[in-house]
C-alpha positions as CSV (number, residue, x, y, z in Angstrom):
1,X,42.6,-3.9,235.2
2,X,41.9,-5.0,238.8
3,X,38.4,-3.6,238.6
4,X,37.7,-5.6,235.5
5,X,39.1,-8.7,237.0
6,X,36.9,-8.3,240.1
7,X,33.8,-7.7,238.0
8,X,34.6,-10.8,235.9
9,X,35.2,-12.9,239.0
10,X,31.9,-11.7,240.6
11,X,30.0,-12.6,237.5
12,X,31.5,-16.0,237.3
13,X,30.9,-16.6,241.0
14,X,27.3,-15.5,240.7
15,X,26.8,-18.0,237.8
16,X,28.0,-20.8,240.1
17,X,31.3,-21.2,238.3
18,X,34.3,-21.8,240.4
19,X,37.1,-19.4,239.4
20,X,39.9,-20.7,241.5
21,X,42.0,-21.5,238.4
22,X,42.0,-17.8,237.4
23,X,41.5,-16.1,240.7
24,X,44.2,-13.5,241.3
25,X,44.2,-13.7,245.1
26,X,43.5,-16.3,247.8
27,X,40.5,-14.1,248.9
28,X,39.0,-14.3,245.4
29,X,39.5,-18.1,245.4
30,X,37.9,-18.5,248.8
31,X,34.9,-16.2,247.8
32,X,34.4,-18.3,244.6
33,X,34.3,-21.6,246.4
34,X,32.1,-20.2,249.1
35,X,29.7,-19.0,246.4
36,X,29.7,-22.5,245.0
37,X,28.9,-24.0,248.4
38,X,26.1,-21.6,248.9
39,X,24.7,-22.7,245.5
40,X,24.8,-26.3,246.7
41,X,23.1,-25.3,250.0
42,X,20.3,-23.5,248.2
43,X,19.8,-26.5,245.9
44,X,19.7,-29.0,248.9
45,X,17.3,-26.8,250.8
46,X,14.9,-26.5,247.8
47,X,14.9,-30.3,247.3
48,X,14.4,-31.0,251.0
49,X,11.5,-28.5,251.1
50,X,9.9,-30.2,248.1
51,X,10.3,-33.6,249.6
52,X,8.4,-32.6,252.7
53,X,5.3,-31.6,250.7
54,X,2.5,-34.1,250.0
55,X,2.9,-33.5,246.2
56,X,6.6,-32.4,245.5
57,X,7.1,-30.3,242.4
58,X,9.4,-32.5,240.3
59,X,10.4,-29.5,238.1
60,X,11.9,-27.8,241.2
61,X,13.6,-31.0,242.2
62,X,15.0,-31.5,238.7
63,X,16.3,-28.0,238.4
64,X,17.8,-28.0,241.9
65,X,19.4,-31.4,241.4
66,X,21.0,-30.1,238.2
67,X,22.4,-27.1,239.9
68,X,23.7,-29.2,242.8
69,X,25.3,-31.6,240.4
70,X,27.0,-28.8,238.5
71,X,28.3,-27.2,241.7
72,X,29.5,-30.5,243.1
73,X,31.7,-30.9,240.1
74,X,33.6,-27.8,241.1
75,X,34.4,-28.8,244.7
76,X,37.5,-30.8,243.9
77,X,39.1,-27.9,242.0
78,X,38.1,-25.2,244.4
79,X,41.0,-25.6,246.9
80,X,44.3,-24.8,245.2
81,X,47.4,-24.5,247.3
82,X,47.6,-21.1,249.0
83,X,43.9,-20.8,249.6
84,X,43.7,-22.4,253.0
85,X,44.0,-21.2,256.5
86,X,47.7,-20.2,256.0
87,X,46.6,-17.6,253.4
88,X,45.4,-15.3,256.0
89,X,41.9,-15.3,254.5
90,X,39.0,-16.3,256.7
91,X,38.0,-19.8,255.6
92,X,36.5,-22.8,257.3
93,X,38.6,-25.1,255.2
94,X,41.0,-27.2,257.4
95,X,44.6,-27.7,256.6
96,X,43.8,-31.4,256.3
97,X,42.6,-30.7,252.7
98,X,46.2,-30.0,251.6
99,X,47.8,-32.4,254.1
100,X,45.6,-35.3,252.9
101,X,44.8,-34.4,249.3
102,X,44.0,-38.0,248.2
103,X,41.4,-38.3,251.0
104,X,39.9,-34.9,250.1
105,X,39.8,-35.7,246.4
106,X,38.1,-39.0,247.2
107,X,35.5,-37.2,249.2
108,X,35.0,-34.7,246.4
109,X,34.5,-37.6,243.9
110,X,32.0,-39.2,246.2
111,X,30.0,-36.0,246.3
112,X,30.1,-35.9,242.5
113,X,28.9,-39.5,242.3
114,X,26.0,-38.9,244.8
115,X,25.0,-35.6,243.2
116,X,24.9,-37.4,239.8
117,X,22.8,-40.2,241.3
118,X,20.4,-37.6,242.6
119,X,20.2,-35.8,239.3
120,X,19.5,-39.1,237.6
121,X,16.8,-40.0,240.1
122,X,15.2,-36.6,239.7
123,X,15.3,-37.1,235.9
124,X,13.4,-40.4,236.3
125,X,10.6,-38.7,238.2
126,X,10.6,-41.6,240.7
127,X,10.0,-40.0,244.1
128,X,11.1,-43.2,245.9
129,X,14.4,-43.1,244.1
130,X,14.8,-39.4,244.8
131,X,14.0,-39.9,248.5
132,X,16.8,-42.5,248.6
133,X,19.4,-40.5,246.6
134,X,18.8,-37.2,248.5
135,X,20.1,-38.3,251.9
136,X,23.1,-39.9,250.2
137,X,24.2,-36.5,249.0
138,X,23.7,-35.2,252.5
139,X,26.0,-38.0,253.7
140,X,28.7,-37.1,251.2
141,X,28.5,-33.4,252.4
142,X,28.7,-34.5,256.0
143,X,31.8,-36.7,255.2
144,X,33.6,-33.6,254.0
145,X,32.4,-31.4,256.8
146,X,33.4,-33.9,259.4
147,X,37.0,-34.2,258.1
148,X,37.8,-31.1,256.1
149,X,35.8,-28.2,257.5
150,X,36.2,-26.3,260.8
151,X,33.6,-27.3,263.3
152,X,31.0,-24.7,264.5
């Protein structure tokens, strides 16, 4: 049974789906949310690299913006009680997430809004609009990192 659960969780994490609602352990929850953040990082990197090119590939930007938007939607649900530093699992999530849940959820909603704006801009094909929306997503990421993530 445990082997089947682990395989199912791995498949869901690989697909970018946050599995915190069904994860059996804090370690699985942390792994799922880390996979989600890695998906977001890959999408941001791909968009950033395209925007540095003289002729950005809009298909890459659109695909990456869609992936980013999907992953952003999972952030607010990826931190259930018992999956923080007190769980004993290595995580960069600060206790502030659970101490100030309204602030954290507000930051997560801001990320969803900015990621949605970027996806809409990518869909429009307007590079100026994309170039404006992209750093706004980075700002939303930074807002969470500054307040809710362990500093490196």
